[in-house]
Predicted model as a PDB file, atoms N, CA, C, CB and O in Angstrom, pLDDT in the B-factor column:
MODEL        1                                                                  
ATOM      1  N   MET A   1      78.993  74.709  85.147  1.00 90.00           N  
ATOM      2  CA  MET A   1      80.055  75.699  85.171  1.00 90.00           C  
ATOM      3  C   MET A   1      79.615  76.929  84.374  1.00 90.00           C  
ATOM      4  CB  MET A   1      81.372  75.110  84.601  1.00 90.00           C  
ATOM      5  O   MET A   1      78.678  76.890  83.577  1.00 90.00           O  
ATOM      6  N   ILE A   2      80.324  77.998  84.625  1.00 93.00           N  
ATOM      7  CA  ILE A   2      80.033  79.267  83.955  1.00 93.00           C  
ATOM      8  C   ILE A   2      80.893  79.352  82.690  1.00 93.00           C  
ATOM      9  CB  ILE A   2      80.304  80.494  84.909  1.00 93.00           C  
ATOM     10  O   ILE A   2      82.085  79.049  82.740  1.00 93.00           O  
ATOM     11  N   PRO A   3      80.308  79.757  81.563  1.00 96.00           N  
ATOM     12  CA  PRO A   3      81.098  79.871  80.324  1.00 96.00           C  
ATOM     13  C   PRO A   3      82.245  80.877  80.479  1.00 96.00           C  
ATOM     14  CB  PRO A   3      80.190  80.290  79.149  1.00 96.00           C  
ATOM     15  O   PRO A   3      82.132  81.860  81.212  1.00 96.00           O  
ATOM     16  N   LEU A   4      83.337  80.612  79.780  1.00 96.00           N  
ATOM     17  CA  LEU A   4      84.538  81.419  79.863  1.00 96.00           C  
ATOM     18  C   LEU A   4      84.295  82.884  79.498  1.00 96.00           C  
ATOM     19  CB  LEU A   4      85.594  80.842  78.967  1.00 96.00           C  
ATOM     20  O   LEU A   4      84.956  83.772  80.037  1.00 96.00           O  
ATOM     21  N   ARG A   5      83.370  83.138  78.606  1.00 96.00           N  
ATOM     22  CA  ARG A   5      83.135  84.527  78.182  1.00 96.00           C  
ATOM     23  C   ARG A   5      82.633  85.411  79.322  1.00 96.00           C  
ATOM     24  CB  ARG A   5      82.133  84.558  77.038  1.00 96.00           C  
ATOM     25  O   ARG A   5      82.703  86.636  79.230  1.00 96.00           O  
ATOM     26  N   PHE A   6      82.127  84.801  80.391  1.00 96.00           N  
ATOM     27  CA  PHE A   6      81.644  85.560  81.548  1.00 96.00           C  
ATOM     28  C   PHE A   6      82.726  85.756  82.612  1.00 96.00           C  
ATOM     29  CB  PHE A   6      80.445  84.857  82.162  1.00 96.00           C  
ATOM     30  O   PHE A   6      82.462  86.367  83.647  1.00 96.00           O  
ATOM     31  N   ALA A   7      83.921  85.253  82.378  1.00 95.00           N  
ATOM     32  CA  ALA A   7      84.997  85.325  83.368  1.00 95.00           C  
ATOM     33  C   ALA A   7      85.301  86.756  83.827  1.00 95.00           C  
ATOM     34  CB  ALA A   7      86.251  84.705  82.797  1.00 95.00           C  
ATOM     35  O   ALA A   7      85.450  86.970  85.030  1.00 95.00           O  
ATOM     36  N   PRO A   8      85.400  87.742  82.934  1.00 93.00           N  
ATOM     37  CA  PRO A   8      85.688  89.104  83.430  1.00 93.00           C  
ATOM     38  C   PRO A   8      84.588  89.651  84.341  1.00 93.00           C  
ATOM     39  CB  PRO A   8      85.882  90.055  82.253  1.00 93.00           C  
ATOM     40  O   PRO A   8      84.879  90.373  85.294  1.00 93.00           O  
ATOM     41  N   TYR A   9      83.343  89.317  84.061  1.00 95.00           N  
ATOM     42  CA  TYR A   9      82.232  89.782  84.893  1.00 95.00           C  
ATOM     43  C   TYR A   9      82.233  89.072  86.251  1.00 95.00           C  
ATOM     44  CB  TYR A   9      80.887  89.552  84.172  1.00 95.00           C  
ATOM     45  O   TYR A   9      81.978  89.689  87.285  1.00 95.00           O  
ATOM     46  N   LEU A  10      82.519  87.790  86.233  1.00 96.00           N  
ATOM     47  CA  LEU A  10      82.602  87.033  87.482  1.00 96.00           C  
ATOM     48  C   LEU A  10      83.761  87.531  88.335  1.00 96.00           C  
ATOM     49  CB  LEU A  10      82.761  85.533  87.194  1.00 96.00           C  
ATOM     50  O   LEU A  10      83.634  87.671  89.552  1.00 96.00           O  
ATOM     51  N   PHE A  11      84.882  87.794  87.692  1.00 95.00           N  
ATOM     52  CA  PHE A  11      86.040  88.332  88.403  1.00 95.00           C  
ATOM     53  C   PHE A  11      85.682  89.666  89.051  1.00 95.00           C  
ATOM     54  CB  PHE A  11      87.239  88.502  87.443  1.00 95.00           C  
ATOM     55  O   PHE A  11      85.961  89.876  90.232  1.00 95.00           O  
ATOM     56  N   GLY A  12      85.072  90.560  88.297  1.00 96.00           N  
ATOM     57  CA  GLY A  12      84.666  91.863  88.829  1.00 96.00           C  
ATOM     58  C   GLY A  12      83.655  91.737  89.950  1.00 96.00           C  
ATOM     59  O   GLY A  12      83.721  92.466  90.940  1.00 96.00           O  
ATOM     60  N   PHE A  13      82.719  90.811  89.796  1.00 97.00           N  
ATOM     61  CA  PHE A  13      81.697  90.583  90.818  1.00 97.00           C  
ATOM     62  C   PHE A  13      82.331  90.129  92.123  1.00 97.00           C  
ATOM     63  CB  PHE A  13      80.678  89.544  90.337  1.00 97.00           C  
ATOM     64  O   PHE A  13      82.034  90.672  93.187  1.00 97.00           O  
ATOM     65  N   LEU A  14      83.203  89.134  92.040  1.00 97.00           N  
ATOM     66  CA  LEU A  14      83.841  88.598  93.244  1.00 97.00           C  
ATOM     67  C   LEU A  14      84.817  89.601  93.861  1.00 97.00           C  
ATOM     68  CB  LEU A  14      84.573  87.296  92.917  1.00 97.00           C  
ATOM     69  O   LEU A  14      84.810  89.806  95.075  1.00 97.00           O  
ATOM     70  N   LEU A  15      85.642  90.216  93.041  1.00 96.00           N  
ATOM     71  CA  LEU A  15      86.609  91.178  93.565  1.00 96.00           C  
ATOM     72  C   LEU A  15      85.912  92.361  94.219  1.00 96.00           C  
ATOM     73  CB  LEU A  15      87.530  91.665  92.452  1.00 96.00           C  
ATOM     74  O   LEU A  15      86.307  92.787  95.305  1.00 96.00           O  
ATOM     75  N   SER A  16      84.887  92.895  93.578  1.00 97.00           N  
ATOM     76  CA  SER A  16      84.180  94.026  94.173  1.00 97.00           C  
ATOM     77  C   SER A  16      83.463  93.607  95.456  1.00 97.00           C  
ATOM     78  CB  SER A  16      83.175  94.614  93.172  1.00 97.00           C  
ATOM     79  O   SER A  16      83.350  94.401  96.390  1.00 97.00           O  
ATOM     80  N   GLY A  17      82.983  92.378  95.506  1.00 97.00           N  
ATOM     81  CA  GLY A  17      82.346  91.887  96.728  1.00 97.00           C  
ATOM     82  C   GLY A  17      83.321  91.785  97.879  1.00 97.00           C  
ATOM     83  O   GLY A  17      83.032  92.239  98.986  1.00 97.00           O  
ATOM     84  N   PHE A  18      84.488  91.187  97.623  1.00 98.00           N  
ATOM     85  CA  PHE A  18      85.497  91.051  98.676  1.00 98.00           C  
ATOM     86  C   PHE A  18      86.009  92.415  99.138  1.00 98.00           C  
ATOM     87  CB  PHE A  18      86.666  90.194  98.181  1.00 98.00           C  
ATOM     88  O   PHE A  18      86.085  92.683 100.337  1.00 98.00           O  
ATOM     89  N   MET A  19      86.355  93.263  98.189  1.00 97.00           N  
ATOM     90  CA  MET A  19      86.917  94.562  98.540  1.00 97.00           C  
ATOM     91  C   MET A  19      85.903  95.441  99.267  1.00 97.00           C  
ATOM     92  CB  MET A  19      87.415  95.270  97.290  1.00 97.00           C  
ATOM     93  O   MET A  19      86.245  96.103 100.247  1.00 97.00           O  
ATOM     94  N   SER A  20      84.669  95.449  98.797  1.00 98.00           N  
ATOM     95  CA  SER A  20      83.666  96.286  99.464  1.00 98.00           C  
ATOM     96  C   SER A  20      83.339  95.743 100.854  1.00 98.00           C  
ATOM     97  CB  SER A  20      82.384  96.369  98.615  1.00 98.00           C  
ATOM     98  O   SER A  20      83.016  96.516 101.756  1.00 98.00           O  
ATOM     99  N   ALA A  21      83.419  94.435 101.035  1.00 98.00           N  
ATOM    100  CA  ALA A  21      83.194  93.857 102.370  1.00 98.00           C  
ATOM    101  C   ALA A  21      84.279  94.315 103.343  1.00 98.00           C  
ATOM    102  CB  ALA A  21      83.162  92.309 102.296  1.00 98.00           C  
ATOM    103  O   ALA A  21      83.982  94.696 104.476  1.00 98.00           O  
ATOM    104  N   ILE A  22      85.519  94.277 102.905  1.00 98.00           N  
ATOM    105  CA  ILE A  22      86.628  94.679 103.768  1.00 98.00           C  
ATOM    106  C   ILE A  22      86.548  96.175 104.087  1.00 98.00           C  
ATOM    107  CB  ILE A  22      87.979  94.346 103.099  1.00 98.00           C  
ATOM    108  O   ILE A  22      86.629  96.575 105.248  1.00 98.00           O  
ATOM    109  N   VAL A  23      86.390  96.982 103.057  1.00 97.00           N  
ATOM    110  CA  VAL A  23      86.390  98.433 103.260  1.00 97.00           C  
ATOM    111  C   VAL A  23      85.182  98.872 104.079  1.00 97.00           C  
ATOM    112  CB  VAL A  23      86.404  99.162 101.911  1.00 97.00           C  
ATOM    113  O   VAL A  23      85.320  99.703 104.977  1.00 97.00           O  
ATOM    114  N   SER A  24      84.014  98.337 103.789  1.00 97.00           N  
ATOM    115  CA  SER A  24      82.831  98.740 104.562  1.00 97.00           C  
ATOM    116  C   SER A  24      82.920  98.252 106.008  1.00 97.00           C  
ATOM    117  CB  SER A  24      81.553  98.195 103.904  1.00 97.00           C  
ATOM    118  O   SER A  24      82.431  98.923 106.917  1.00 97.00           O  
ATOM    119  N   GLY A  25      83.536  97.097 106.225  1.00 97.00           N  
ATOM    120  CA  GLY A  25      83.726  96.614 107.594  1.00 97.00           C  
ATOM    121  C   GLY A  25      84.644  97.522 108.392  1.00 97.00           C  
ATOM    122  O   GLY A  25      84.353  97.853 109.541  1.00 97.00           O  
ATOM    123  N   VAL A  26      85.743  97.924 107.791  1.00 98.00           N  
ATOM    124  CA  VAL A  26      86.678  98.831 108.463  1.00 98.00           C  
ATOM    125  C   VAL A  26      86.017 100.185 108.704  1.00 98.00           C  
ATOM    126  CB  VAL A  26      87.970  99.004 107.627  1.00 98.00           C  
ATOM    127  O   VAL A  26      86.122 100.740 109.798  1.00 98.00           O  
ATOM    128  N   ALA A  27      85.340 100.718 107.693  1.00 97.00           N  
ATOM    129  CA  ALA A  27      84.694 102.025 107.834  1.00 97.00           C  
ATOM    130  C   ALA A  27      83.583 101.984 108.889  1.00 97.00           C  
ATOM    131  CB  ALA A  27      84.120 102.484 106.483  1.00 97.00           C  
ATOM    132  O   ALA A  27      83.445 102.920 109.676  1.00 97.00           O  
ATOM    133  N   THR A  28      82.804 100.921 108.909  1.00 97.00           N  
ATOM    134  CA  THR A  28      81.739 100.793 109.897  1.00 97.00           C  
ATOM    135  C   THR A  28      82.322 100.680 111.302  1.00 97.00           C  
ATOM    136  CB  THR A  28      80.858  99.574 109.585  1.00 97.00           C  
ATOM    137  O   THR A  28      81.804 101.286 112.240  1.00 97.00           O  
ATOM    138  N   PHE A  29      83.388  99.913 111.451  1.00 98.00           N  
ATOM    139  CA  PHE A  29      84.040  99.781 112.753  1.00 98.00           C  
ATOM    140  C   PHE A  29      84.600 101.119 113.230  1.00 98.00           C  
ATOM    141  CB  PHE A  29      85.157  98.739 112.684  1.00 98.00           C  
ATOM    142  O   PHE A  29      84.467 101.474 114.401  1.00 98.00           O  
ATOM    143  N   ARG A  30      85.226 101.853 112.319  1.00 97.00           N  
ATOM    144  CA  ARG A  30      85.791 103.156 112.706  1.00 97.00           C  
ATOM    145  C   ARG A  30      84.699 104.153 113.074  1.00 97.00           C  
ATOM    146  CB  ARG A  30      86.646 103.726 111.569  1.00 97.00           C  
ATOM    147  O   ARG A  30      84.894 104.985 113.960  1.00 97.00           O  
ATOM    148  N   ALA A  31      83.563 104.077 112.410  1.00 96.00           N  
ATOM    149  CA  ALA A  31      82.482 105.031 112.673  1.00 96.00           C  
ATOM    150  C   ALA A  31      81.662 104.663 113.908  1.00 96.00           C  
ATOM    151  CB  ALA A  31      81.569 105.121 111.467  1.00 96.00           C  
ATOM    152  O   ALA A  31      81.236 105.545 114.654  1.00 96.00           O  
ATOM    153  N   ALA A  32      81.439 103.370 114.127  1.00 96.00           N  
ATOM    154  CA  ALA A  32      80.505 102.953 115.175  1.00 96.00           C  
ATOM    155  C   ALA A  32      81.152 102.166 116.313  1.00 96.00           C  
ATOM    156  CB  ALA A  32      79.421 102.129 114.570  1.00 96.00           C  
ATOM    157  O   ALA A  32      80.510 101.902 117.330  1.00 96.00           O  
ATOM    158  N   GLY A  33      82.408 101.793 116.146  1.00 96.00           N  
ATOM    159  CA  GLY A  33      83.020 100.915 117.146  1.00 96.00           C  
ATOM    160  C   GLY A  33      82.485  99.505 116.967  1.00 96.00           C  
ATOM    161  O   GLY A  33      82.187  99.090 115.847  1.00 96.00           O  
ATOM    162  N   LEU A  34      82.363  98.779 118.045  1.00 96.00           N  
ATOM    163  CA  LEU A  34      81.872  97.401 117.983  1.00 96.00           C  
ATOM    164  C   LEU A  34      80.631  97.256 118.861  1.00 96.00           C  
ATOM    165  CB  LEU A  34      82.975  96.400 118.428  1.00 96.00           C  
ATOM    166  O   LEU A  34      80.657  96.532 119.857  1.00 96.00           O  
ATOM    167  N   PRO A  35      79.537  97.946 118.493  1.00 96.00           N  
ATOM    168  CA  PRO A  35      78.327  97.895 119.317  1.00 96.00           C  
ATOM    169  C   PRO A  35      77.550  96.601 119.068  1.00 96.00           C  
ATOM    170  CB  PRO A  35      77.431  99.114 119.032  1.00 96.00           C  
ATOM    171  O   PRO A  35      77.837  95.876 118.116  1.00 96.00           O  
ATOM    172  N   PRO A  36      76.566  96.313 119.925  1.00 97.00           N  
ATOM    173  CA  PRO A  36      75.657  95.204 119.606  1.00 97.00           C  
ATOM    174  C   PRO A  36      74.970  95.533 118.276  1.00 97.00           C  
ATOM    175  CB  PRO A  36      74.592  94.973 120.762  1.00 97.00           C  
ATOM    176  O   PRO A  36      74.597  96.682 118.037  1.00 97.00           O  
ATOM    177  N   GLY A  37      74.808  94.566 117.448  1.00 96.00           N  
ATOM    178  CA  GLY A  37      74.200  94.799 116.143  1.00 96.00           C  
ATOM    179  C   GLY A  37      75.188  95.258 115.087  1.00 96.00           C  
ATOM    180  O   GLY A  37      74.786  95.716 114.017  1.00 96.00           O  
ATOM    181  N   PHE A  38      76.488  95.138 115.378  1.00 97.00           N  
ATOM    182  CA  PHE A  38      77.505  95.554 114.408  1.00 97.00           C  
ATOM    183  C   PHE A  38      77.335  94.822 113.081  1.00 97.00           C  
ATOM    184  CB  PHE A  38      78.909  95.302 114.967  1.00 97.00           C  
ATOM    185  O   PHE A  38      77.494  95.418 112.015  1.00 97.00           O  
ATOM    186  N   GLY A  39      77.015  93.542 113.144  1.00 97.00           N  
ATOM    187  CA  GLY A  39      76.860  92.754 111.915  1.00 97.00           C  
ATOM    188  C   GLY A  39      75.790  93.326 110.998  1.00 97.00           C  
ATOM    189  O   GLY A  39      75.976  93.371 109.782  1.00 97.00           O  
ATOM    190  N   GLY A  40      74.682  93.759 111.563  1.00 97.00           N  
ATOM    191  CA  GLY A  40      73.624  94.359 110.757  1.00 97.00           C  
ATOM    192  C   GLY A  40      74.041  95.685 110.149  1.00 97.00           C  
ATOM    193  O   GLY A  40      73.733  95.974 108.992  1.00 97.00           O  
ATOM    194  N   LEU A  41      74.747  96.494 110.940  1.00 97.00           N  
ATOM    195  CA  LEU A  41      75.262  97.770 110.415  1.00 97.00           C  
ATOM    196  C   LEU A  41      76.221  97.522 109.260  1.00 97.00           C  
ATOM    197  CB  LEU A  41      75.970  98.576 111.529  1.00 97.00           C  
ATOM    198  O   LEU A  41      76.130  98.149 108.204  1.00 97.00           O  
ATOM    199  N   TRP A  42      77.153  96.583 109.490  1.00 97.00           N  
ATOM    200  CA  TRP A  42      78.146  96.274 108.464  1.00 97.00           C  
ATOM    201  C   TRP A  42      77.478  95.705 107.207  1.00 97.00           C  
ATOM    202  CB  TRP A  42      79.186  95.279 109.010  1.00 97.00           C  
ATOM    203  O   TRP A  42      77.837  96.079 106.090  1.00 97.00           O  
ATOM    204  N   LEU A  43      76.514  94.809 107.386  1.00 97.00           N  
ATOM    205  CA  LEU A  43      75.841  94.210 106.238  1.00 97.00           C  
ATOM    206  C   LEU A  43      75.130  95.266 105.400  1.00 97.00           C  
ATOM    207  CB  LEU A  43      74.844  93.151 106.702  1.00 97.00           C  
ATOM    208  O   LEU A  43      75.199  95.234 104.172  1.00 97.00           O  
ATOM    209  N   GLY A  44      74.449  96.199 106.055  1.00 97.00           N  
ATOM    210  CA  GLY A  44      73.785  97.272 105.326  1.00 97.00           C  
ATOM    211  C   GLY A  44      74.773  98.137 104.564  1.00 97.00           C  
ATOM    212  O   GLY A  44      74.528  98.505 103.415  1.00 97.00           O  
ATOM    213  N   ALA A  45      75.900  98.464 105.207  1.00 97.00           N  
ATOM    214  CA  ALA A  45      76.934  99.261 104.541  1.00 97.00           C  
ATOM    215  C   ALA A  45      77.554  98.485 103.389  1.00 97.00           C  
ATOM    216  CB  ALA A  45      78.023  99.679 105.541  1.00 97.00           C  
ATOM    217  O   ALA A  45      77.837  99.051 102.333  1.00 97.00           O  
ATOM    218  N   TRP A  46      77.764  97.180 103.595  1.00 98.00           N  
ATOM    219  CA  TRP A  46      78.386  96.366 102.557  1.00 98.00           C  
ATOM    220  C   TRP A  46      77.497  96.262 101.324  1.00 98.00           C  
ATOM    221  CB  TRP A  46      78.699  94.976 103.094  1.00 98.00           C  
ATOM    222  O   TRP A  46      77.972  96.444 100.204  1.00 98.00           O  
ATOM    223  N   LEU A  47      76.224  95.973 101.516  1.00 97.00           N  
ATOM    224  CA  LEU A  47      75.334  95.821 100.367  1.00 97.00           C  
ATOM    225  C   LEU A  47      75.207  97.124  99.587  1.00 97.00           C  
ATOM    226  CB  LEU A  47      73.956  95.349 100.823  1.00 97.00           C  
ATOM    227  O   LEU A  47      75.143  97.117  98.358  1.00 97.00           O  
ATOM    228  N   THR A  48      75.172  98.235 100.305  1.00 97.00           N  
ATOM    229  CA  THR A  48      75.124  99.530  99.628  1.00 97.00           C  
ATOM    230  C   THR A  48      76.406  99.774  98.841  1.00 97.00           C  
ATOM    231  CB  THR A  48      74.901 100.661 100.644  1.00 97.00           C  
ATOM    232  O   THR A  48      76.361 100.180  97.680  1.00 97.00           O  
ATOM    233  N   SER A  49      77.541  99.526  99.473  1.00 97.00           N  
ATOM    234  CA  SER A  49      78.808  99.779  98.784  1.00 97.00           C  
ATOM    235  C   SER A  49      79.032  98.807  97.632  1.00 97.00           C  
ATOM    236  CB  SER A  49      79.966  99.688  99.766  1.00 97.00           C  
ATOM    237  O   SER A  49      79.605  99.189  96.612  1.00 97.00           O  
ATOM    238  N   TRP A  50      78.595  97.566  97.772  1.00 97.00           N  
ATOM    239  CA  TRP A  50      78.765  96.598  96.682  1.00 97.00           C  
ATOM    240  C   TRP A  50      77.920  96.984  95.479  1.00 97.00           C  
ATOM    241  CB  TRP A  50      78.394  95.183  97.151  1.00 97.00           C  
ATOM    242  O   TRP A  50      78.330  96.784  94.336  1.00 97.00           O  
ATOM    243  N   SER A  51      76.739  97.538  95.736  1.00 97.00           N  
ATOM    244  CA  SER A  51      75.882  97.940  94.613  1.00 97.00           C  
ATOM    245  C   SER A  51      76.509  99.075  93.805  1.00 97.00           C  
ATOM    246  CB  SER A  51      74.502  98.368  95.126  1.00 97.00           C  
ATOM    247  O   SER A  51      76.158  99.282  92.644  1.00 97.00           O  
ATOM    248  N   ILE A  52      77.426  99.800  94.412  1.00 97.00           N  
ATOM    249  CA  ILE A  52      78.163 100.849  93.698  1.00 97.00           C  
ATOM    250  C   ILE A  52      79.482 100.302  93.159  1.00 97.00           C  
ATOM    251  CB  ILE A  52      78.426 102.057  94.624  1.00 97.00           C  
ATOM    252  O   ILE A  52      79.901 100.660  92.058  1.00 97.00           O  
ATOM    253  N   ALA A  53      80.130  99.444  93.925  1.00 97.00           N  
ATOM    254  CA  ALA A  53      81.450  98.933  93.557  1.00 97.00           C  
ATOM    255  C   ALA A  53      81.413  98.057  92.304  1.00 97.00           C  
ATOM    256  CB  ALA A  53      82.035  98.145  94.711  1.00 97.00           C  
ATOM    257  O   ALA A  53      82.287  98.184  91.446  1.00 97.00           O  
ATOM    258  N   PHE A  54      80.440  97.187  92.183  1.00 97.00           N  
ATOM    259  CA  PHE A  54      80.430  96.264  91.036  1.00 97.00           C  
ATOM    260  C   PHE A  54      80.308  96.995  89.704  1.00 97.00           C  
ATOM    261  CB  PHE A  54      79.285  95.272  91.175  1.00 97.00           C  
ATOM    262  O   PHE A  54      81.122  96.742  88.816  1.00 97.00           O  
ATOM    263  N   PRO A  55      79.334  97.888  89.515  1.00 97.00           N  
ATOM    264  CA  PRO A  55      79.300  98.608  88.241  1.00 97.00           C  
ATOM    265  C   PRO A  55      80.542  99.482  88.032  1.00 97.00           C  
ATOM    266  CB  PRO A  55      78.049  99.470  88.168  1.00 97.00           C  
ATOM    267  O   PRO A  55      80.991  99.670  86.901  1.00 97.00           O  
ATOM    268  N   SER A  56      81.087 100.009  89.123  1.00 97.00           N  
ATOM    269  CA  SER A  56      82.295 100.827  89.006  1.00 97.00           C  
ATOM    270  C   SER A  56      83.468  99.998  88.494  1.00 97.00           C  
ATOM    271  CB  SER A  56      82.648 101.457  90.360  1.00 97.00           C  
ATOM    272  O   SER A  56      84.249 100.465  87.664  1.00 97.00           O  
ATOM    273  N   VAL A  57      83.590  98.771  88.988  1.00 96.00           N  
ATOM    274  CA  VAL A  57      84.658  97.882  88.528  1.00 96.00           C  
ATOM    275  C   VAL A  57      84.473  97.554  87.045  1.00 96.00           C  
ATOM    276  CB  VAL A  57      84.685  96.581  89.368  1.00 96.00           C  
ATOM    277  O   VAL A  57      85.450  97.511  86.297  1.00 96.00           O  
ATOM    278  N   LEU A  58      83.250  97.326  86.619  1.00 95.00           N  
ATOM    279  CA  LEU A  58      83.010  97.002  85.216  1.00 95.00           C  
ATOM    280  C   LEU A  58      83.421  98.149  84.301  1.00 95.00           C  
ATOM    281  CB  LEU A  58      81.542  96.660  84.996  1.00 95.00           C  
ATOM    282  O   LEU A  58      83.879  97.916  83.183  1.00 95.00           O  
ATOM    283  N   VAL A  59      83.261  99.369  84.762  1.00 95.00           N  
ATOM    284  CA  VAL A  59      83.649 100.537  83.957  1.00 95.00           C  
ATOM    285  C   VAL A  59      85.147 100.809  84.101  1.00 95.00           C  
ATOM    286  CB  VAL A  59      82.835 101.789  84.380  1.00 95.00           C  
ATOM    287  O   VAL A  59      85.826 101.079  83.111  1.00 95.00           O  
ATOM    288  N   ALA A  60      85.660 100.739  85.321  1.00 96.00           N  
ATOM    289  CA  ALA A  60      87.045 101.124  85.584  1.00 96.00           C  
ATOM    290  C   ALA A  60      88.066 100.095  85.110  1.00 96.00           C  
ATOM    291  CB  ALA A  60      87.229 101.360  87.048  1.00 96.00           C  
ATOM    292  O   ALA A  60      89.175 100.473  84.732  1.00 96.00           O  
ATOM    293  N   ALA A  61      87.733  98.829  85.119  1.00 94.00           N  
ATOM    294  CA  ALA A  61      88.719  97.783  84.788  1.00 94.00           C  
ATOM    295  C   ALA A  61      89.297  97.936  83.382  1.00 94.00           C  
ATOM    296  CB  ALA A  61      88.079  96.410  84.919  1.00 94.00           C  
ATOM    297  O   ALA A  61      90.519  97.905  83.234  1.00 94.00           O  
ATOM    298  N   PRO A  62      88.480  98.100  82.350  1.00 93.00           N  
ATOM    299  CA  PRO A  62      89.070  98.258  81.011  1.00 93.00           C  
ATOM    300  C   PRO A  62      89.919  99.527  80.891  1.00 93.00           C  
ATOM    301  CB  PRO A  62      87.967  98.283  79.958  1.00 93.00           C  
ATOM    302  O   PRO A  62      90.966  99.522  80.243  1.00 93.00           O  
ATOM    303  N   LEU A  63      89.464 100.601  81.515  1.00 95.00           N  
ATOM    304  CA  LEU A  63      90.233 101.845  81.471  1.00 95.00           C  
ATOM    305  C   LEU A  63      91.561 101.682  82.204  1.00 95.00           C  
ATOM    306  CB  LEU A  63      89.424 103.002  82.088  1.00 95.00           C  
ATOM    307  O   LEU A  63      92.597 102.147  81.729  1.00 95.00           O  
ATOM    308  N   THR A  64      91.531 101.034  83.335  1.00 95.00           N  
ATOM    309  CA  THR A  64      92.748 100.801  84.113  1.00 95.00           C  
ATOM    310  C   THR A  64      93.700  99.881  83.367  1.00 95.00           C  
ATOM    311  CB  THR A  64      92.407 100.205  85.482  1.00 95.00           C  
ATOM    312  O   THR A  64      94.912 100.098  83.378  1.00 95.00           O  
ATOM    313  N   ARG A  65      93.156  98.851  82.717  1.00 93.00           N  
ATOM    314  CA  ARG A  65      93.983  97.922  81.942  1.00 93.00           C  
ATOM    315  C   ARG A  65      94.729  98.668  80.842  1.00 93.00           C  
ATOM    316  CB  ARG A  65      93.117  96.797  81.332  1.00 93.00           C  
ATOM    317  O   ARG A  65      95.917  98.429  80.629  1.00 93.00           O  
ATOM    318  N   ARG A  66      94.042  99.569  80.140  1.00 95.00           N  
ATOM    319  CA  ARG A  66      94.683 100.364  79.078  1.00 95.00           C  
ATOM    320  C   ARG A  66      95.734 101.311  79.645  1.00 95.00           C  
ATOM    321  CB  ARG A  66      93.629 101.166  78.302  1.00 95.00           C  
ATOM    322  O   ARG A  66      96.799 101.481  79.051  1.00 95.00           O  
ATOM    323  N   LEU A  67      95.446 101.925  80.783  1.00 96.00           N  
ATOM    324  CA  LEU A  67      96.410 102.821  81.413  1.00 96.00           C  
ATOM    325  C   LEU A  67      97.671 102.058  81.809  1.00 96.00           C  
ATOM    326  CB  LEU A  67      95.789 103.502  82.644  1.00 96.00           C  
ATOM    327  O   LEU A  67      98.783 102.538  81.589  1.00 96.00           O  
ATOM    328  N   VAL A  68      97.502 100.886  82.386  1.00 96.00           N  
ATOM    329  CA  VAL A  68      98.657 100.069  82.777  1.00 96.00           C  
ATOM    330  C   VAL A  68      99.468  99.675  81.551  1.00 96.00           C  
ATOM    331  CB  VAL A  68      98.201  98.808  83.541  1.00 96.00           C  
ATOM    332  O   VAL A  68     100.698  99.701  81.595  1.00 96.00           O  
ATOM    333  N   GLU A  69      98.807  99.312  80.464  1.00 95.00           N  
ATOM    334  CA  GLU A  69      99.524  98.950  79.231  1.00 95.00           C  
ATOM    335  C   GLU A  69     100.385 100.107  78.724  1.00 95.00           C  
ATOM    336  CB  GLU A  69      98.528  98.525  78.140  1.00 95.00           C  
ATOM    337  O   GLU A  69     101.470  99.886  78.186  1.00 95.00           O  
ATOM    338  N   ARG A  70      99.905 101.334  78.895  1.00 95.00           N  
ATOM    339  CA  ARG A  70     100.682 102.501  78.457  1.00 95.00           C  
ATOM    340  C   ARG A  70     101.837 102.813  79.394  1.00 95.00           C  
ATOM    341  CB  ARG A  70      99.782 103.715  78.347  1.00 95.00           C  
ATOM    342  O   ARG A  70     102.864 103.337  78.965  1.00 95.00           O  
ATOM    343  N   LEU A  71     101.672 102.493  80.666  1.00 96.00           N  
ATOM    344  CA  LEU A  71     102.713 102.832  81.646  1.00 96.00           C  
ATOM    345  C   LEU A  71     103.820 101.790  81.771  1.00 96.00           C  
ATOM    346  CB  LEU A  71     102.087 103.031  82.986  1.00 96.00           C  
ATOM    347  O   LEU A  71     104.916 102.099  82.238  1.00 96.00           O  
ATOM    348  N   VAL A  72     103.537 100.566  81.357  1.00 95.00           N  
ATOM    349  CA  VAL A  72     104.502  99.481  81.506  1.00 95.00           C  
ATOM    350  C   VAL A  72     105.402  99.432  80.290  1.00 95.00           C  
ATOM    351  CB  VAL A  72     103.790  98.129  81.707  1.00 95.00           C  
ATOM    352  O   VAL A  72     104.957  99.552  79.148  1.00 95.00           O  
ATOM    353  N   ARG A  73     106.678  99.253  80.571  1.00 83.00           N  
ATOM    354  CA  ARG A  73     107.643  99.128  79.472  1.00 83.00           C  
ATOM    355  C   ARG A  73     107.479  97.790  78.782  1.00 83.00           C  
ATOM    356  CB  ARG A  73     109.086  99.287  79.986  1.00 83.00           C  
ATOM    357  O   ARG A  73     107.164  96.780  79.412  1.00 83.00           O  
ATOM    358  N   ARG A  74     107.689  97.799  77.523  1.00 73.00           N  
ATOM    359  CA  ARG A  74     107.607  96.542  76.755  1.00 73.00           C  
ATOM    360  C   ARG A  74     108.954  96.148  76.255  1.00 73.00           C  
ATOM    361  CB  ARG A  74     106.643  96.669  75.583  1.00 73.00           C  
ATOM    362  O   ARG A  74     109.089  95.121  75.589  1.00 73.00           O  
TER     363      ARG A  74                                                      
ENDMDL                                                                          
END                                                                             
């Protein structure tokens, strides 16, 4: 098992993977339709977007968490 201290990184890794897969799939479909080889196009777009999404999540998550704490009533 993975130690608990890595949970935020694992969460960011998985969430960014799922979200970038969905968004890149939709964007690729809208740009190219459903041609032969769609899977390869989508995979290339997904890997590129995930390589940007994961570090972005690691930076944005703490900032977003603090912003939400300020906006939510206690």
